[in-house]
Backbone bond lengths (Angstrom), bond angles and torsions (degrees), N, CA, C in turn:
res aa  C-N    CA-C-N  psi(-1)  N-CA   C-N-CA  omega(-1)  CA-C   N-CA-C  phi
1 X - - - 1.449 - - 1.497 107.96 -
2 X 1.240 116.41 130.10 1.473 121.69 -175.95 1.502 109.46 -104.73
3 X 1.400 112.60 129.63 1.474 118.20 -179.92 1.512 108.95 -95.21
4 X 1.253 117.54 135.82 1.481 122.83 177.38 1.513 109.62 -114.03
5 X 1.408 115.86 141.37 1.481 118.37 178.12 1.516 110.03 -142.84
6 X 1.272 114.12 161.00 1.473 120.94 177.18 1.529 110.00 -108.34
7 X 1.283 117.04 150.85 1.472 119.09 -179.89 1.501 112.85 -54.85
8 X 1.284 116.80 -34.30 1.464 118.65 -176.98 1.504 111.14 -68.56
9 X 1.315 115.11 -18.99 1.450 117.01 -178.00 1.517 111.78 -80.31
10 X 1.411 117.68 -12.74 1.463 120.29 -177.90 1.522 109.70 -89.64
11 X 1.271 116.06 125.89 1.480 121.70 178.93 1.498 107.46 -119.06
12 X 1.339 119.83 115.03 1.473 121.25 -179.54 1.505 110.77 -65.91
13 X 1.325 112.08 157.41 1.460 117.46 -178.06 1.521 110.51 -67.08
14 X 1.391 118.45 -41.70 1.492 122.68 179.51 1.516 108.74 -117.16
15 X 1.325 117.22 129.18 1.475 121.37 179.38 1.533 109.61 -74.23
16 X 1.338 117.72 136.93 1.488 121.85 178.82 1.531 111.06 -68.30
17 X 1.428 114.21 147.77 1.479 119.46 178.91 1.511 110.27 -74.93
18 X 1.311 117.52 145.54 1.464 120.22 177.36 1.529 110.63 -64.29
19 X 1.332 117.99 157.21 1.469 122.85 -178.44 1.515 113.41 -66.93
20 X 1.298 115.90 -37.35 1.477 117.25 -177.75 1.497 112.29 -66.45
21 X 1.323 115.73 -29.94 1.460 119.05 179.80 1.518 110.34 -72.67
22 X 1.312 115.45 -38.84 1.462 118.76 178.45 1.537 110.40 -62.98
23 X 1.322 115.90 -42.05 1.475 119.67 179.75 1.515 111.37 -61.96
24 X 1.330 115.21 -41.28 1.475 119.04 -179.70 1.509 110.85 -64.29
25 X 1.332 116.17 -43.59 1.462 119.81 179.75 1.525 111.42 -62.53
26 X 1.325 115.38 -39.81 1.458 119.23 -179.50 1.532 110.87 -62.89
27 X 1.322 116.62 -43.67 1.470 119.59 178.95 1.523 111.72 -63.55
28 X 1.312 116.23 -39.06 1.472 119.10 179.70 1.513 110.20 -62.64
29 X 1.334 115.87 -43.18 1.466 119.96 -179.53 1.525 110.73 -61.52
30 X 1.336 115.75 -43.49 1.469 119.49 -179.52 1.526 111.19 -62.97
31 X 1.327 116.54 -44.96 1.470 120.22 -179.32 1.515 111.97 -63.15
32 X 1.320 116.54 -42.24 1.466 119.81 178.92 1.515 110.36 -63.07
33 X 1.328 115.87 -41.12 1.457 118.89 179.14 1.516 112.39 -62.27
34 X 1.317 116.76 -43.62 1.467 120.16 177.83 1.520 111.84 -61.49
35 X 1.339 114.98 -41.77 1.470 118.44 179.64 1.510 111.43 -61.76
36 X 1.321 116.87 -40.70 1.464 120.34 179.25 1.527 111.43 -65.11
37 X 1.320 116.55 -39.70 1.464 120.10 179.98 1.531 111.18 -65.64
38 X 1.340 117.01 -43.10 1.468 120.07 179.55 1.516 111.17 -65.30
39 X 1.281 116.87 -38.66 1.458 119.80 178.98 1.505 112.12 -63.81
40 X 1.317 118.67 -33.60 1.454 120.90 179.33 1.520 112.32 -75.31
41 X 1.385 119.50 -34.37 1.466 121.87 -175.32 1.519 112.77 -83.08
42 X 1.338 119.19 -30.66 1.468 121.60 -175.45 1.502 110.09 -101.92
43 X 1.330 116.98 121.42 1.462 122.35 179.66 1.515 111.64 -116.21
44 X 1.346 118.32 15.17 1.472 121.08 -179.57 1.509 111.43 85.23
45 X 1.368 114.76 -178.14 1.476 120.95 -177.13 1.507 113.09 -102.89
46 X 1.308 118.32 0.43 1.464 119.87 -174.99 1.502 112.73 -68.74
47 X 1.356 118.05 -31.42 1.451 119.76 -174.50 1.520 113.47 -91.83
48 X 1.323 118.55 -10.64 1.472 120.93 -176.95 1.525 109.72 -115.21
49 X 1.326 117.39 136.86 1.473 119.61 178.92 1.518 111.57 -69.19
50 X 1.373 114.16 149.02 1.466 119.05 177.08 1.519 109.81 -71.33
51 X 1.283 115.97 142.75 1.464 121.56 178.01 1.523 108.57 -122.54
52 X 1.353 117.68 131.91 1.469 119.13 179.35 1.515 111.02 -67.03
53 X 1.290 113.39 144.20 1.457 120.52 178.30 1.522 107.87 -119.65
54 X 1.275 117.92 131.45 1.455 120.82 -179.26 1.508 111.06 -154.63
55 X 1.326 112.68 -176.58 1.460 119.76 -179.91 1.523 107.79 -107.20
56 X 1.306 115.85 129.16 1.456 121.56 179.44 1.515 109.78 -112.93
57 X 1.334 114.65 142.40 1.461 120.80 176.57 1.521 107.87 -104.24
58 X 1.314 116.92 126.57 1.463 122.77 -176.02 1.522 108.89 -96.86
59 X 1.334 115.85 126.33 1.461 122.03 174.31 1.523 108.00 -110.48
60 X 1.300 117.21 107.25 1.464 121.43 179.99 1.525 109.01 -89.99
61 X 1.330 114.78 123.74 1.447 121.65 179.52 1.518 108.99 -119.58
62 X 1.356 117.40 164.75 1.467 118.86 -178.11 1.514 113.22 -58.54
63 X 1.332 117.84 -35.66 1.461 119.08 -174.99 1.513 114.15 -108.78
64 X 1.343 118.76 -7.61 1.459 119.85 -178.67 1.513 110.04 -162.85
65 X 1.300 115.23 169.05 1.462 122.69 176.25 1.522 108.21 -123.22
66 X 1.335 116.86 127.11 1.458 121.38 -179.61 1.513 109.68 -113.46
67 X 1.347 114.43 145.47 1.455 121.02 179.02 1.520 108.08 -117.59
68 X 1.289 115.14 132.11 1.474 121.62 179.54 1.515 108.26 -127.28
69 X 1.354 115.38 122.26 1.460 118.59 -179.58 1.510 109.91 -76.80
70 X 1.327 115.61 162.04 1.467 120.29 179.60 1.517 111.03 -63.53
71 X 1.354 116.47 -34.71 1.471 119.60 -179.77 1.521 110.73 -64.75
72 X 1.380 115.85 -42.85 1.455 119.00 178.86 1.521 111.34 -63.48
73 X 1.324 115.89 -39.39 1.464 119.22 179.13 1.518 111.21 -64.54
74 X 1.356 116.88 -40.38 1.467 120.70 179.72 1.517 110.83 -63.94
75 X 1.379 115.04 -41.83 1.460 118.30 179.35 1.525 111.25 -63.96
76 X 1.328 116.95 -41.76 1.461 120.32 178.73 1.519 111.38 -62.96
77 X 1.343 115.68 -38.13 1.468 119.56 179.32 1.524 111.17 -64.55
78 X 1.361 116.21 -42.46 1.461 119.79 179.37 1.524 111.01 -63.95
79 X 1.353 117.14 -41.22 1.461 119.85 178.86 1.522 111.41 -63.44
80 X 1.332 116.58 -40.28 1.467 119.89 178.82 1.518 111.13 -64.26
81 X 1.357 116.51 -40.20 1.465 119.93 179.63 1.521 111.18 -64.68
82 X 1.364 116.39 -40.79 1.463 119.73 179.03 1.523 110.90 -64.27
83 X 1.349 116.39 -40.28 1.458 120.24 178.91 1.517 111.55 -63.39
84 X 1.353 116.40 -41.38 1.466 119.86 178.33 1.518 111.40 -64.24
85 X 1.352 117.23 -38.92 1.465 120.44 179.52 1.519 111.03 -64.41
86 X 1.371 116.47 -41.14 1.459 119.62 179.14 1.522 111.07 -65.01
87 X 1.345 116.20 -41.14 1.463 119.66 178.31 1.517 111.45 -63.05
88 X 1.346 115.94 -39.54 1.466 119.53 179.16 1.518 111.14 -64.79
89 X 1.357 116.65 -39.10 1.469 119.76 179.29 1.518 110.83 -64.31
90 X 1.376 116.14 -42.01 1.456 118.68 177.96 1.514 111.28 -64.33
91 X 1.316 116.62 -37.96 1.458 120.10 178.27 1.505 111.92 -64.18
92 X 1.343 116.37 -37.49 1.463 119.99 178.89 1.511 110.92 -65.30
93 X 1.352 115.50 -40.34 1.458 118.54 178.67 1.523 110.35 -63.14
94 X 1.341 116.07 -42.04 1.457 119.13 -178.72 1.509 112.02 -68.31
95 X 1.353 116.29 -25.63 1.459 119.67 -176.32 1.515 113.43 -84.28
96 X 1.357 118.31 -5.39 1.459 120.30 -179.76 1.519 110.04 -64.11
97 X 1.315 118.15 146.81 1.461 120.04 177.76 1.510 111.11 -64.39
98 X 1.318 116.64 155.18 1.458 121.44 -173.51 1.504 112.64 -63.61
99 X 1.339 117.77 -27.47 1.463 120.06 -176.64 1.509 112.91 -93.18
100 X 1.377 117.96 3.66 1.465 119.35 178.69 1.514 108.72 -72.97
101 X 1.327 117.04 136.74 1.452 121.30 -178.04 1.499 109.05 -155.08
102 X 1.341 117.04 151.96 1.451 120.03 176.57 1.505 111.10 -68.58
103 X 1.293 115.52 166.96 1.454 118.25 178.14 1.512 111.64 -53.60
104 X 1.381 118.27 138.28 1.449 123.78 -172.26 1.520 111.51 -73.84
105 X 1.348 116.71 126.19 1.458 122.60 173.51 1.520 107.07 -97.68
106 X 1.332 116.45 95.25 1.458 120.35 -171.88 1.517 112.05 -64.40
107 X 1.358 117.15 -38.60 1.459 118.92 -178.35 1.524 110.79 -60.43
108 X 1.325 116.07 -46.01 1.458 119.25 179.12 1.515 111.82 -67.24
109 X 1.321 116.66 -38.02 1.460 120.84 -179.56 1.517 111.48 -64.47
110 X 1.319 116.52 -43.35 1.458 119.68 -178.90 1.522 111.10 -64.83
111 X 1.347 115.73 -38.81 1.463 118.79 179.67 1.524 110.76 -65.78
112 X 1.332 116.38 -44.37 1.464 120.12 -178.95 1.519 111.45 -68.60
113 X 1.312 116.83 -32.36 1.464 120.75 -174.61 1.518 112.88 -74.50
114 X 1.322 117.88 -8.90 1.452 119.61 178.40 1.526 110.84 -62.47
115 X 1.334 116.27 -28.20 1.454 120.24 -179.73 1.521 113.57 -112.83
116 X 1.326 117.59 -26.12 1.463 120.49 -174.99 1.512 110.52 -126.36
117 X 1.334 119.02 119.57 1.465 120.25 176.89 1.511 110.79 -65.32
118 X 1.326 115.76 141.30 1.456 121.27 178.65 1.515 109.04 -123.84
119 X 1.348 117.54 150.96 1.463 119.37 179.35 1.505 111.86 -68.01
120 X 1.330 116.34 147.70 1.460 121.08 178.79 1.504 110.36 -85.83
121 X 1.334 115.89 164.10 1.454 120.36 175.97 1.520 110.34 -77.43
122 X 1.302 116.57 170.01 1.456 121.04 179.61 1.515 110.60 -68.39
123 X 1.319 118.98 137.66 1.459 120.80 178.61 1.508 110.64 -76.54
124 X 1.303 116.24 164.63 1.453 120.27 177.73 1.501 109.37 -170.59
125 X 1.325 116.68 168.62 1.445 122.04 -179.63 1.517 111.87 -96.71
126 X 1.344 118.91 2.01 1.458 121.06 178.55 1.509 109.19 -78.15
127 X 1.335 115.75 175.34 1.455 120.59 -179.06 1.515 112.37 -89.79
128 X 1.306 117.86 3.15 1.466 120.14 178.50 1.517 109.04 -67.12
129 X 1.325 115.99 145.94 1.461 120.45 -177.51 1.526 111.09 -69.74
130 X 1.338 116.57 131.18 1.455 121.45 176.22 1.524 108.86 -73.56
131 X 1.295 116.32 152.23 1.470 120.65 178.08 1.520 108.87 -63.35
132 X 1.339 115.75 129.14 1.464 120.06 -178.81 1.519 108.58 -84.13
133 X 1.311 117.48 91.82 1.458 121.18 -175.34 1.518 110.11 -93.65
134 X 1.321 113.75 164.84 1.456 118.99 -179.25 1.515 110.77 -78.57
135 X 1.299 115.45 158.85 1.454 119.55 177.60 1.519 109.80 -81.33
136 X 1.331 115.68 175.18 1.458 119.85 -176.02 1.520 112.51 -79.53
137 X 1.320 119.56 -4.81 1.443 120.87 -179.45 1.493 113.00 -145.71
138 X 1.323 115.86 176.99 1.450 122.37 -179.68 1.522 109.06 -101.72
139 X 1.345 116.54 163.75 1.457 118.94 178.33 1.522 110.71 -57.39
140 X 1.338 115.59 132.59 1.449 119.69 178.10 1.513 114.06 86.05
141 X 1.343 118.98 -8.88 1.456 120.99 -178.55 1.520 109.99 -85.94
142 X 1.312 116.68 134.23 1.459 120.79 176.33 1.518 108.65 -77.63
143 X 1.324 117.83 117.05 1.456 121.86 -175.19 1.521 112.71 -88.22
144 X 1.277 118.96 -0.57 1.463 120.38 -179.23 1.513 109.94 164.76
145 X 1.314 117.59 175.98 1.467 120.30 179.38 1.516 111.03 -64.20
146 X 1.329 114.98 138.53 1.459 119.82 -179.11 1.522 110.03 -69.79
147 X 1.358 115.27 137.90 1.459 119.55 176.44 1.517 110.00 -82.44
148 X 1.301 115.23 -178.36 1.459 119.76 179.63 1.521 109.96 -70.87
149 X 1.313 115.72 146.37 1.457 121.54 -178.72 1.533 110.30 -68.69
150 X 1.325 114.22 142.46 1.460 120.11 -178.41 1.522 107.98 -146.93
151 X 1.316 115.98 146.57 1.459 121.10 177.46 1.519 109.48 -111.69
152 X 1.327 115.27 125.94 1.457 121.13 176.28 1.518 107.82 -131.82
153 X 1.312 117.40 166.45 1.458 119.12 -176.87 1.518 111.87 -140.59
154 X 1.334 114.25 157.68 1.465 123.58 175.49 1.526 107.01 -135.79
155 X 1.321 116.76 119.99 1.466 122.40 -178.33 1.528 111.73 50.34
156 X 1.321 116.42 43.19 1.461 120.97 174.90 1.509 114.69 83.45
157 X 1.318 119.61 -6.19 1.463 121.96 176.74 1.525 108.57 -92.66
158 X 1.333 116.31 123.36 1.461 121.26 -177.67 1.522 111.06 -95.32
159 X 1.324 115.24 140.80 1.456 121.78 174.90 1.509 109.70 -131.87
160 X 1.337 116.11 135.90 1.459 121.13 -177.34 1.523 110.33 -117.74
161 X 1.323 115.82 134.50 1.458 121.73 179.23 1.512 109.74 165.60
162 X 1.318 115.71 -165.11 1.466 120.36 176.92 1.527 111.69 -123.51
163 X 1.338 116.16 -4.85 1.459 120.52 -177.25 1.529 108.04 -133.39
164 X 1.342 116.40 115.78 1.463 121.52 -173.01 1.533 110.15 -124.45
165 X 1.331 115.38 138.51 1.469 121.07 173.32 1.527 107.77 -127.02
166 X 1.333 115.29 129.73 1.464 122.08 179.01 1.528 107.98 -105.93
167 X 1.333 116.83 117.17 1.469 122.39 179.46 1.524 107.19 -111.47
168 X 1.338 116.48 105.71 1.466 121.76 -172.70 1.530 111.07 -119.70
169 X 1.332 114.35 136.50 1.471 122.69 177.99 1.535 110.03 -69.88
170 X 1.343 116.21 136.51 1.468 120.82 174.74 1.533 110.70 -131.80
171 X 1.334 116.47 30.04 1.462 120.59 179.73 1.532 110.16 -73.58
172 X 1.320 116.43 171.43 1.465 122.47 -174.68 1.524 112.27 -57.38
173 X 1.330 117.14 -34.69 1.465 119.61 -176.68 1.530 112.77 -63.87
174 X 1.314 117.89 -19.11 1.469 120.56 178.13 1.525 111.89 -70.93
175 X 1.330 117.05 -9.03 1.468 121.32 175.32 1.527 112.46 -86.30
176 X 1.341 117.08 -6.80 1.457 120.21 -177.99 1.521 112.75 -66.08
177 X 1.327 115.08 168.19 1.467 122.24 179.15 1.534 111.16 53.98
178 X 1.324 114.30 45.89 1.459 119.34 177.77 1.517 114.13 70.12
179 X 1.331 116.88 19.86 1.465 120.05 179.52 1.513 114.37 81.05
180 X 1.338 117.09 8.17 1.461 119.51 -176.90 1.533 113.83 -63.28
181 X 1.352 120.10 -38.90 1.473 118.47 179.06 1.526 112.99 -56.86
182 X 1.330 117.09 -47.60 1.468 119.55 -178.42 1.529 111.33 -67.45
183 X 1.338 117.14 -42.59 1.463 120.20 -179.08 1.530 111.64 -64.09
184 X 1.330 116.25 -41.96 1.465 119.40 179.49 1.527 110.97 -65.40
185 X 1.335 116.14 -40.54 1.466 120.03 178.55 1.528 110.76 -61.98
186 X 1.328 117.08 -42.50 1.465 120.64 179.29 1.526 111.61 -62.23
187 X 1.325 116.53 -43.21 1.468 120.30 -178.72 1.526 111.00 -61.76
188 X 1.325 116.99 -45.36 1.459 120.86 179.94 1.530 111.26 -66.08
189 X 1.314 116.28 -38.25 1.462 120.61 -178.86 1.531 111.26 -65.79
190 X 1.323 116.71 -47.18 1.467 120.53 179.36 1.528 110.52 -62.02
191 X 1.329 116.31 -40.86 1.468 120.55 -179.34 1.531 111.29 -64.12
192 X 1.327 116.13 -41.15 1.464 119.64 -179.59 1.528 111.56 -67.58
193 X 1.323 116.87 -44.20 1.469 120.24 -179.89 1.526 110.88 -65.30
194 X 1.311 116.19 -37.01 1.467 119.87 -178.56 1.524 111.92 -64.12
195 X 1.337 116.51 -23.81 1.467 119.52 -179.84 1.528 112.50 -78.51
196 X 1.325 117.76 -12.52 1.463 121.02 -178.52 1.519 110.54 -77.25
197 X 1.333 115.82 157.88 1.453 121.71 177.90 1.514 111.41 -120.51
198 X 1.329 117.22 179.88 1.469 120.95 -179.12 1.523 113.64 -61.62
199 X 1.329 117.31 -18.94 1.467 120.13 179.34 1.521 112.45 -80.91
200 X 1.327 116.93 -10.71 1.464 120.45 179.59 1.538 110.71 -106.25
201 X 1.326 115.02 161.88 1.467 122.12 177.35 1.524 109.10 -126.95
202 X 1.320 116.00 153.09 1.467 119.38 -178.03 1.529 110.02 -152.04
203 X 1.318 114.85 165.75 1.462 123.47 173.34 1.528 107.73 -150.99
204 X 1.344 115.92 147.99 1.470 122.50 178.69 1.522 108.12 -118.92
205 X 1.320 116.58 128.55 1.465 121.13 175.75 1.527 108.07 -125.90
206 X 1.320 116.73 104.41 1.460 120.59 168.61 1.530 107.26 -86.11
207 X 1.323 116.81 147.10 1.468 117.87 -178.24 1.520 111.11 -147.44
208 X 1.319 115.23 150.29 1.467 123.88 165.63 1.526 106.14 -133.62
209 X 1.333 118.08 -108.39 1.463 118.99 172.01 1.526 111.36 -70.74
210 X 1.334 115.89 -23.05 1.457 121.71 -177.81 1.528 108.98 -136.29
211 X 1.323 117.98 151.07 1.462 120.19 175.32 1.524 111.01 -78.71
212 X 1.309 116.51 144.26 1.470 121.91 177.11 1.528 108.45 -128.86
213 X 1.314 117.72 96.40 1.463 120.80 -179.09 1.521 111.51 -79.71
214 X 1.315 115.38 165.21 1.464 122.45 177.51 1.531 107.73 -89.65
215 X 1.339 116.39 109.24 1.469 121.23 -176.45 1.530 109.44 -129.03
216 X 1.319 118.45 76.25 1.469 120.29 -179.26 1.524 111.29 -65.69
217 X 1.335 115.43 138.84 1.459 120.02 177.43 1.507 114.58 70.74
218 X 1.337 118.07 17.61 1.456 120.42 177.60 1.516 114.10 70.41
219 X 1.328 118.03 25.94 1.456 121.33 -179.70 1.525 109.98 -73.64
220 X 1.327 114.94 173.43 1.452 118.61 171.96 1.524 108.44 -74.81
221 X 1.321 115.72 163.75 1.465 119.71 178.94 1.525 107.96 -74.22
222 X 1.307 115.53 113.93 1.465 120.35 -177.62 1.523 108.92 -155.82
223 X 1.315 115.23 171.70 1.454 120.40 174.03 1.527 109.15 -72.34
224 X 1.334 115.77 140.26 1.461 121.97 -176.25 1.523 110.54 -111.84
225 X 1.308 115.44 147.91 1.458 120.74 179.61 1.521 110.80 -69.10
226 X 1.347 115.69 142.90 1.460 120.23 -177.40 1.510 114.16 -85.42
227 X 1.332 118.09 38.71 1.459 119.86 176.74 1.524 109.71 -75.47
228 X 1.338 116.04 167.26 1.463 120.35 -173.44 1.528 112.56 -62.49
229 X 1.320 117.85 -42.06 1.460 120.21 -178.38 1.526 111.43 -62.60
230 X 1.327 116.32 -44.18 1.467 119.87 179.84 1.522 110.77 -66.47
231 X 1.313 117.48 -38.85 1.465 120.22 179.40 1.522 111.44 -66.18
232 X 1.332 117.65 -37.70 1.473 119.63 177.47 1.533 110.49 -66.61
233 X 1.314 116.18 -39.08 1.468 119.56 177.16 1.526 110.53 -65.19
234 X 1.333 116.49 -39.40 1.463 120.71 178.19 1.525 110.94 -65.05
235 X 1.317 117.01 -38.46 1.466 120.26 178.72 1.533 110.98 -62.24
236 X 1.324 117.31 -42.68 1.465 120.28 177.07 1.528 111.15 -62.74
237 X 1.316 115.73 -40.40 1.467 120.78 178.48 1.528 110.87 -61.14
238 X 1.315 116.49 -44.41 1.466 121.09 -178.62 1.525 110.83 -66.22
239 X 1.318 117.48 -46.29 1.465 120.69 -176.66 1.533 111.68 -65.86
240 X 1.321 118.06 -28.38 1.470 121.22 -179.90 1.527 112.81 -82.64
241 X 1.326 117.94 -8.68 1.464 120.84 -175.32 1.526 111.21 -70.16
242 X 1.344 115.96 139.56 1.463 122.53 175.75 1.521 109.36 -121.96
243 X 1.321 115.40 165.67 1.463 120.71 -176.62 1.522 110.37 -113.58
244 X 1.332 115.97 134.14 1.464 121.78 175.00 1.529 107.57 -168.83
245 X 1.322 115.99 168.24 1.462 120.73 174.27 1.515 113.57 84.25
246 X 1.331 114.56 -171.54 1.457 122.41 -178.49 1.520 111.94 -93.10
247 X 1.345 115.58 -156.67 1.462 120.28 -173.66 1.519 110.51 -137.83
248 X 1.344 115.49 127.12 1.465 122.05 171.32 1.528 107.04 -135.88
249 X 1.336 115.25 106.79 1.463 120.05 -175.03 1.528 113.32 -75.06
250 X 1.328 116.61 -40.35 1.463 121.31 -165.27 1.523 112.92 -62.58
251 X 1.310 117.54 -45.13 1.466 119.90 -176.87 1.526 111.40 -60.36
252 X 1.322 116.50 -42.21 1.466 120.06 -179.46 1.531 111.49 -67.05
253 X 1.331 117.05 -40.73 1.463 119.85 179.49 1.526 111.88 -66.52
254 X 1.325 117.09 -39.75 1.466 119.73 178.09 1.529 110.96 -64.83
255 X 1.324 116.51 -39.46 1.464 119.38 177.23 1.526 110.64 -61.10
256 X 1.328 116.99 -41.92 1.465 120.58 179.34 1.528 111.38 -64.95
257 X 1.320 117.55 -43.15 1.461 121.06 -177.32 1.524 112.38 -67.06
258 X 1.316 118.07 -28.72 1.461 119.94 179.90 1.534 112.01 -66.05
259 X 1.325 117.09 -18.49 1.469 120.19 177.47 1.524 112.35 -88.54
260 X 1.325 117.32 2.36 1.468 123.30 176.67 1.523 113.21 49.32
261 X 1.330 117.96 54.92 1.473 119.38 179.87 1.527 110.89 -77.84
262 X 1.318 114.84 164.59 1.465 119.39 172.18 1.525 110.62 -76.66
263 X 1.345 116.14 -37.73 1.460 121.33 -174.41 1.525 109.81 -137.05
264 X 1.340 115.59 137.58 1.465 122.26 169.48 1.523 107.91 -118.67
265 X 1.321 116.45 127.57 1.463 122.11 169.81 1.533 106.86 -101.17
266 X 1.335 115.50 114.83 1.466 121.16 -175.44 1.528 109.19 -113.07
267 X 1.342 116.84 119.31 1.468 121.75 -175.81 1.522 110.23 -125.80
268 X 1.352 115.84 132.28 1.462 120.94 177.02 1.521 109.91 -157.10
269 X 1.335 115.47 159.72 1.466 120.45 172.60 1.524 110.52 -112.79
270 X 1.324 116.67 9.96 1.470 120.96 -173.05 1.525 111.00 -102.10
271 X 1.321 115.89 114.52 1.465 120.12 171.83 1.522 110.72 -84.88
272 X 1.323 115.52 -21.76 1.463 122.20 178.40 1.527 107.63 -126.32
273 X 1.319 118.79 128.12 1.465 126.56 4.79 1.530 112.26 -78.66
274 X 1.318 115.58 147.25 1.450 121.63 177.58 1.526 109.59 -86.38
275 X 1.306 115.73 153.01 1.460 119.50 167.24 1.522 107.65 -78.24
276 X 1.323 116.91 129.34 1.462 119.66 -178.91 1.528 110.72 -83.18
277 X 1.328 115.57 177.82 1.456 120.21 -176.04 1.518 113.52 -60.02
278 X 1.339 116.69 -41.51 1.466 119.84 -179.48 1.525 111.14 -65.25
279 X 1.314 116.98 -39.18 1.465 120.13 178.98 1.522 111.19 -67.12
280 X 1.327 116.67 -41.27 1.464 119.94 177.74 1.528 111.22 -62.27
281 X 1.339 116.84 -38.40 1.464 120.36 178.50 1.525 111.54 -67.24
282 X 1.328 116.40 -39.38 1.467 119.67 178.64 1.526 110.87 -64.03
283 X 1.323 116.09 -43.65 1.466 119.65 178.64 1.529 110.53 -62.81
284 X 1.318 116.53 -42.36 1.467 120.41 -179.76 1.523 111.11 -61.49
285 X 1.324 116.94 -43.82 1.466 120.49 -179.53 1.530 111.00 -63.13
286 X 1.311 116.49 -43.44 1.469 119.77 179.65 1.530 111.19 -66.80
287 X 1.325 116.51 -40.94 1.465 119.90 179.79 1.525 111.45 -64.76
288 X 1.325 117.26 -36.34 1.460 120.26 178.25 1.524 110.97 -66.25
289 X 1.327 116.91 -40.24 1.464 119.78 179.99 1.527 111.97 -65.64
290 X 1.327 116.52 -35.19 1.468 119.44 -177.60 1.529 112.87 -96.24
291 X 1.336 117.10 -2.54 1.463 120.08 -179.47 1.514 112.88 66.97
292 X 1.326 117.06 39.55 1.465 122.38 -174.96 1.526 111.39 -100.44
293 X 1.313 115.92 133.33 1.462 122.58 171.54 1.524 108.56 -97.12
294 X 1.338 117.00 135.32 1.464 121.08 -179.13 1.523 109.37 -116.69
295 X 1.327 116.36 116.55 1.462 122.98 173.59 1.526 108.33 -99.83
296 X 1.329 116.89 142.97 1.469 120.52 -177.47 1.526 110.92 -126.05
297 X 1.330 114.81 140.57 1.471 122.76 176.19 1.517 107.56 -125.79
298 X 1.328 116.12 128.58 1.465 120.89 -178.23 1.528 110.33 -118.83
299 X 1.340 116.32 128.01 1.465 122.21 171.23 1.525 108.38 -94.04
300 X 1.350 116.09 144.39 1.455 119.80 176.96 1.516 111.02 -163.12
301 X 1.330 115.02 169.02 1.468 119.18 179.27 1.522 112.10 -107.92
302 X 1.347 117.18 7.69 1.463 120.44 173.83 1.535 109.45 -82.18
303 X 1.322 115.74 147.46 1.461 119.22 -179.64 1.521 111.67 -70.77
304 X 1.328 116.55 -30.06 1.458 121.01 -179.66 1.532 109.85 -115.13
305 X 1.327 117.94 148.96 1.464 120.63 177.42 1.525 110.44 -61.67
306 X 1.316 118.69 141.17 1.467 120.99 178.27 1.528 110.48 -67.93
307 X 1.317 116.09 141.61 1.460 120.72 -178.20 1.531 112.41 -76.79
308 X 1.323 116.15 -26.16 1.464 119.19 -173.93 1.526 112.42 -107.87
309 X 1.314 118.63 27.45 1.460 121.24 -177.13 1.532 111.11 -68.13
310 X 1.315 116.82 128.56 1.468 120.01 176.71 1.529 110.40 -67.94
311 X 1.326 117.11 -22.03 1.460 120.42 178.69 1.530 111.43 -67.63
312 X 1.319 115.43 -34.44 1.468 119.11 175.92 1.530 109.46 -64.00
313 X 1.334 116.00 -44.88 1.469 120.26 179.37 1.530 111.11 -64.51
314 X 1.332 116.49 -38.86 1.465 120.24 -179.56 1.529 110.71 -61.95
315 X 1.315 116.65 -43.32 1.468 119.60 179.12 1.527 111.58 -68.12
316 X 1.331 116.67 -44.06 1.465 120.53 -178.84 1.524 111.27 -61.96
317 X 1.327 116.91 -42.48 1.471 121.25 -178.41 1.527 112.54 -65.51
318 X 1.323 117.42 -22.58 1.469 119.95 -171.87 1.529 112.88 -122.61
319 X 1.337 115.25 29.72 1.455 120.80 171.93 1.508 115.17 67.84
320 X 1.339 117.49 20.76 1.449 120.08 -176.54 1.514 113.68 -108.78
321 X 1.316 115.28 -175.10 1.458 123.11 178.16 1.530 109.35 -110.08
322 X 1.334 114.43 151.68 1.464 121.39 177.92 1.520 108.36 -120.36
323 X 1.345 115.47 137.93 1.462 119.03 175.81 1.517 109.50 -139.68
324 X 1.342 114.17 135.10 1.467 121.13 176.92 1.527 108.73 -106.76
325 X 1.354 116.26 134.77 1.465 121.96 -179.50 1.520 109.90 -128.35
326 X 1.330 115.68 128.35 1.461 120.29 175.56 1.530 108.59 -75.08
327 X 1.343 116.50 129.71 1.466 120.02 -173.98 1.528 112.15 -65.06
328 X 1.332 116.91 -23.59 1.457 118.84 179.29 1.509 113.12 -68.76
329 X 1.330 116.78 -19.65 1.463 120.51 -178.07 1.526 112.58 -99.24
330 X 1.324 117.32 4.35 1.462 120.41 -177.69 1.520 111.29 -78.43
331 X 1.308 115.95 145.96 1.466 121.31 172.17 1.521 108.20 -83.05
332 X 1.330 115.40 139.75 1.455 117.65 -179.48 1.506 111.30 -151.61
C-alpha cells in the first residue's frame, strides 16, 4: 500500500528562525567582537609618555637629508625680522643730515666746553637762541699776538686793551619804558665797536635765558677782528636784536671769560637773579687767570643806586668800574 502526502502536510519539529532575526543576531555578534578587541588593544595614556607632534620640513641634499620643524622655522624667521629691523634703524641713524642734533643742553655744553672747544650753531637774525659754543681757547691762554692798545667806552665807563667782549642783557624787562633800555644799549654798543680798529678784537654776547654770541658765517665763538666789514656785520646784528625771556647772567659771563679778553663790558637791568658768593668767586678766579677787567652798567628805575647791587661787587672784585643809570634818563 502506497502512502501519498503533500508538502503542506509536513510540519517540521522545530520552526525555522526568520531572516531578520538572524541578521540582527549577526550584527550584535560582530559589534561585541569589535568592542572586545578594542578593549584589549587600548590601555589609556597613563602608561605611555606623551610625544610631541608637529610638522617637519624635509630638505633633501645630495649628501644628506635635513629635517626642520615648523617651530624652528618660525624662530629663525623671527630672528631674521629682528635683525632686519636693527639694520634699518642703524641705516636711519646714518641717513640723518649732518646738522641734525638733539635739543641743546646748555648747562652740560658749557661745562664740557671749559676744556674742549665746540662748534657754534648757525647765526641768524631770528630771535631763536644761537648755539652756545665754546671759544677757541681756555681761560688764561693767549689766543694770538696782542693788538695795539685802545681805549673805548660804554655809558661813560672807559676800558683799555686790545680784546673786548660786550655782554648785554636782552631779557623782556629791557623792553620797559617804551623800549628805551634796549635802544640805548644798542646805540652805545654800536658806537663803542665803531671806535675799534683792525688791530683790536671784539665779541658781542646778548643773553636772556641763554647766551647768543655773534658768530658770522657759522664760525666758532671767538674774538673777531675789528675790520670795517666785520664791524658793519656786527652793527646789523646789534640793530636786529630783540628782547624777550628771562635772565641768566652766569652762562654769558663764563662764555666771555673763556675768550680771555682784556675788558668785559657787562650791562643788565636785572637785580634778580643775583650772582651768589660762590659765583662771584668763580668769576674772580677766572678773570685773574686771564687778566680780564670787568666793568658793569646797571639800569634801574630807582632814583638812587642800590647799595647791595651784586654788579657793584662784580666790578670791584675784578678791577672795573660800576655805573648806575636811571632808565627814565636814557636816550632811545
